[in-house]
N, C-alpha and C positions, 0 to 999 in steps of 0.2 A: 308266629305261626299264622299261615294264610288259611282262611276258611272258605268253604264252598268252592273248592278247586280240586281237580283230579289231574294227577300227572301219570301218564301212561307211557311206558317205555317199550321200545322194540328190542330186537335181538342184536342189533348192529353194535351198540355201545352200552352195555349194562352198567359199567363203572361210572360213566358220565351221568346216567339217570340217577344213580344213588347219590352222587355228589350234588346234583341240582336239588334233589329232594332234601338233602341235608341242609342246603342253604335256605330252602323255603320252610323247613321244619315240619314236613308232612311225609308220611310214608307213600311209597309208590303204589299204584293201583294194582290189585290182584288180577291177573289175566292168564289165560292159556294161549300161547302162541307157538305153534309148531307146524308139522307137516304130516299129512296122511301118507300111507304107504305108496299111494299113487303119485306123490309129489305135490299135491295141492296143499295150499296153505290153510291152516286151521286157526281161527281166532275166536276166543270166548272171553268176554269181560265178566268177571265174577263180582265186581262191585257196582253199585248203582251210580249211574251218571245222569239221571233225570234232573233237568233244570240246572246242571252245573257246567262250569267252564272246564273243558278238557284240553290238556296240552300233551301232545304226543311227540316224544323225542325219538327220532330215528335219523341217524347220520347217513350220508351217501358214501359208504365205504364198502368195497367189495374184496378186500384182501384177507389174508390169514385164513384161506380156505373157504371164506364166505362168498356169496354172490350178490352183487349190488342190485341186480334186477329183482331178486327174491326179497330183499329188504324193502325195496320201493313198493312192490306189490303188497307186502305185509302192511306197509304204512297206509296204502289206499284202503285195504280191507278194514284196518282198525278205525280209520276215519269214518267209513261207511257204517261200521258197527256202532260207533258212538252216536252218529246222527239217527240211526234206527232206534237207539236207546233213549231218544228225546233229550240229548245234551243241548244245552242252551247255545253254546258256541264251541267250535273245535278249532284249535290252533295247531298247525304242523310246525314243529321245531326241528330244523335241519341244519346242524352246525356246518356240515359240508353239503352244499346243494348238488345233487347229481345232474349230470348232463349239462352243466353250465359252461363247459369249455368248448362245446361243439358249435360251429358257426351256423347261423340260420339264414344267411344270405350269401350268394356266390360272389364274394369279394376277394380281391387279392390280398396278400399280406401287407402290401404297401398302402392299402386303404382305397385304391381306385376301383371303380366298377370293372368287371371282367369283360364288358362289351361296350364299345363306343363307336358309332359309325362316323366315318370321316367324310370330308367334303369331296364330292365327285361331280364333275361337269357343272360346277356352279350351283349345285343344289344346296339346300340348307343343311346345317349340321344338326343331327338328332342325337341327344345324349341319353344317359340312363334315366334322367328326370323329365324327359320330354313328354308332352301330352299330345296324343294324336288329335288332329283337327276333327271337328264335328261335320259329318256329311251334310252338304247343302248345295243348292244350285250354284254352279260356277266355281265351286271349291274343288281343287284336284285331289285325287286320292293320295294318301300318305304313302311314302316309299317304304319298302320293306328293308330287311337286313341286307347289307351289302354283300355278305358272304353266304347268303341263303340261296336256295334254288327256287326258280319260278315254278312252283309245284302245279299251279293251276294251268299255266301254259303247257307244261310238259304232259300233264294228264290229258288236256284237250288234244294235243298233237298225237299222243299215243292212241286215243280213242278214234281220231280221224284216220289214223293209219290202219287200225284194226277194223274199220268199217262200222264201228258202234255209233249209235246215235244218243243224243242227250236224253236222259230219262224224263226231263221236264219240258221237252219240245224246244221250240225256237224262241221262246220268250226270254226276258231278262233273268239272269241267275245271280244269286247272292247279292241282291240289291243293286245289281248292275243296271244302269240306265233308270235308276229309281226316280230321279228328278228329270226324266226325259220330257221333251216338249210334246212328243207324240206317243201316247201309250194306249192302254186298254180303255182308260177312263177318258181319253181325249184331252186335247189341249192345243192351243195355238203355238206359233213359233216363239212367242215371248212369254209363254205361260198363261195366255188369256184363254178363257173357256171357249170351246167351239160348240156350236149347236149340234144336237144329236143328228147323226146321219152324215156329218162331215168326216170326222175321224173317230172311229170307235168300233164297238162290236157289231152294231146294227147298221153301220154306215157303209161307205164305199170301201174299195180295196186299198185305200191309202195306208190304213193301219196294217194290213197284211203285207203290203209292199215294204213298209217301214220295218216290221219285224223280220222279214226275210233279209232285208239289207243288213240289219243288225247281226243276224246269225251268220251272214256270209262275210262280213267285214270284221267281226269281233269273235274271239274265241271264248267259249264258255268256260267259267271258272267253277270249280267244285271244291268243297272243303273235306270231302271224305277221301280216304286212301284208295288208290287203285291197286288192289291186291293181285291183279293179273300182271302188273308191271312194277315189281317191288323196287326196281332200280331207281325209279323216280322218287320213292319215299326215302331211300337210304342214301340219297345223294347229298344230304346236308352235311357240311363240314364245319364243326365248331371251331372258333378261334382258340389258340393255345391258352391253356389255363382255365378255360370255361368249364363249369360243372353243369351238365345238363340235368342231373338228378341230385338234389340236395335234400337230405333228411331234415325235416323241421323238428329236431329233437327237443329243443327248448320249449317251443310252443306246445308240443305234445305233452310234455311233462307237466306244464302249467295247467293244461286242460284236464289232464287226468286227476290232479289234485283238486281242482275246482269242482269237477263233476263228482268226485268221491264225497264232497261235502265240506272241504276245508274252508273256514271263514277267515283265516288269517295265517300268514306264513312268517316265521322268524328264522333268519339264517345269518351267516357271518362271512364277510369278505367274498362276495360273488366274484368269480373270475371275469365275467362280463356283466357289469351293473345293469345293462339294458334288459336282462332277463326279467327284471321287475315289471317291465312293460308288457310282458306276456300274460300277466295275471289280471283278472277282474276283481280280485280281493286285495286288501292291504298287504304289503310285503315290507318287513323291517329288516334292513341289511345292516347288521351290527359290524363293528370294526374290531379287529385284533390289534390295531396299532397302539392303543394304550398299554397293552401287555408288553409289546416289543419295545416301546419307549421306556417303560419302567425297567426292563431288563438292561437296556443300554445304560441308564442312569446308575443302576445299582451294581452292575457286574463288569463293566468295561472301564478301567481306569483311564483318566485323561481323555474322555470320549470326545471332548471338543477338538482334539487333534486328529480324530479318526475321520474316515471318509465313508459316506454312504454310497453304495454301488447298486445300480440296477443291472441285472444280468442280461436284459434285453430292452429294446426300445418300448415294448408294450407295457412294461412296469415302471417306466420313468416317472409317471405322475404319482404312483404309489410311493416311490422312494423319495421323490422331492418333497412330498408332504411331511415326511419325518425329518428330512434334512433341514427344511426351512423352519419347522417347528422347534428344532433343537439347536439351530444356529451352526450346523455342521456343513462341511464341504460335500459336494456331490460329484460323482463321476458316472459315466455310462459306458456300457459294453455294447457295441453295435455288431450285429451279425451280417456278414457279407458272404457271397458265394463267388469264388474266383475260378475261372477256367484254367486248367492246367497249362494250356497253350498261351494264355495271356500273360503279359508281364506283371510281376507282383510288386511294383513300386507303389508309393503312397497315393499318387494321383489316380492310378487305375482303381485302387480300393475305394476312394471317395466317389468315383463315378459309378460304382456298381450299385444296382438296385437291390433292396432287401427282398429276398424271395424265400419261399419255404425251404427249410434246411433238409432237403432230400438229396442225399449224396448219390451221384451217378458216376459212371466211369470217366466222364470228361469234366466233372466239376468237383470242387473241394470246398467244403464249408470252412470259413475262417471267422475269427472274432477280432474286433479292433477296439482298443480301449481309448476312450475320450476322457482325459484327465490325468493327473499325476498322483501316483500312489507309492512312490519310492520311499521306503523306510517308514511307512505309516500303517496303522491298523485299518483294515478294510471290513466293512459290514455289508454283506449282500442282503438285499431286501426283496422278497418275492411273496406271492400269495399262496402258491402251491408247489410242492416238489413231488413229481410223479415218478418218472424214470430216473431223474437226477442227472440227466445228460447235460442240460444247459448250465446248471449251477456248478457242477464239477469242472466243466471246461472253463467256466468263468474263473473259478478258483485257480486253475492251472495257469491261466493268463495273468492273473494278479500276482501270483508267486513269481512268475517269470519277469514281471515288471518291477519286482523288488518290494512287495508288500511284506511287512514284518509278521503280521498275524491276520488270519482271515476267519471271520464269523459269518454264518448264514442264519438269518432270522426269517422264518417262514411260518405262515399261519397254519396251513394244512400240510401235514407230512404224510402223504399217501405211501411213498416208497414201494412202487410196484416194479415187477420185473427184477432186473439186476441192480436196482437202485442201492440196496444196502451194501453189497460188495463194492459197487462203484464209489460210494461215499467213503467207505472204510479205507480205500486205497487212494483217496483224493488228497489234495493239498488243504482241505478244510480243517481248521483246528477245532471248531465247535459248531454244531448244528443245533439251533433252538427252534422248536416247533410247539404247537399247542396240542391239547388232547381232544381236538375236534374229531379225530379218529382214534381207535385204540392203538396205543404205542408200546404195549408190553413186549411183544416180540421184537419190535424195532429197537427198543432199549436194550434187550438182551443181546442183540447182534452187534450194536454199535458201542455199547458200554458207556464210558464217561464222555464219549464224543457227542452224545445226544442228550439234550436237556429238554424237558417237557414242562410247558406252562399250563396252568389250569384255567379253563374258560368257564367253569361252573358258576363262579360268582357273577360273571357278566350275564349269562343266560338266566340265572336265578333272579337277578335284579330286574331284567327285562320282563320276565314272566310276572313278577310281583307288581310292577308298574302297569303293565297291560291289564292285569286283573282288577286293579283298583282304579283304572281310568286315569292314571297319571301320565305325564309326558315322559317319553324316553329319549328326548333330544339330548339330555345330558350324557347319554351313552355314546352319542355320535361325536361329541366334542373331543377330538384327539389332539388338537393343537395345544 
């Protein structure tokens, strides 16, 4: 039994909260968590949390009639309530981390930046990681985007055509001519100081003639939009695939949890491990691989002859970790998009670039198997099953290539949309998931085709070790 600890559960997965409390040997904290008639969340903690360590368990699941955003807001409110109640430390336990699958940078599926300027007229190449030069005397201005519009020039041209004058006179604009040899403060041709009266405000007309020549030879540049000529603003044409507006969902979720008062976060099998870098507090990303490896050892006969399969290139590292640790063979399924008008030979498939699997009228998504699975047991490894489209299509391909039996071992079984009916009619013989999200309705729909592994012992041991200040690195050792 662990003392001086409080386990607080949300409404997303009450069965997992009871299991973890059973592992720790303590009862769950009494609380009232519901909604007012207006739809606002109501949270009232009925036990004292003063000076104690609080662990709030709330998984990022929005199925079975529940709403993920409501659960996440309840989590933030419970964290804030515990901090208000003088809790010593509050740890958010999220077996399935919400919003971890949404990208935070406008990158292509192939991993390349979505914009890269090319060489033009002997100019230097500027890439995604280029740093603009610091303004200095004799240093030319950095070039802009090759596909962008010269907005400053077009604005100045439009203003001159309309007869409008610059609101700031004939002087330099936007730092233009900042390092000029002749300015208001005066200066010689080589930057040497000039006596008062030679070139300056109180001097001769050389400064005025210089400013007049600048205004007549150079066009003024402005950074504000010209709302009278919207065509100059709307003329920018982004390159194909570029996302001008990308929601920073991962960063926002991390900031919300931190601002609510979370001192520590415990989760399992993040889809994108770089999400940990969004936090200013410690994040422990536990692994579900020990459970999957134990299932392979105990339930798949002659597993040494089986093949570990990654359903896409993104999960290859995850699958090879299990294959190398158990001494098994590995195969990969690669997604390609083929044009209907293009030849479908093997050479054309290998030359195709991996792109988002968005089906259009002129394109058809295809999958290619790299490896031999004829007459062998195949084990598909993935971190999450959402709609089930990828894993069911992978099973269909494996069955077509001669696989004798197909297993799917997944950490998070969300099964949203038509996933249950799609999996029930698929070539998968067995689907194994963990109870990181509630699986009662999924089990009733799929029957014996679905097996559920319990993650309560892993999270219970992680909470016990964190509470006593012990190392949890033993939970990361999955080889």
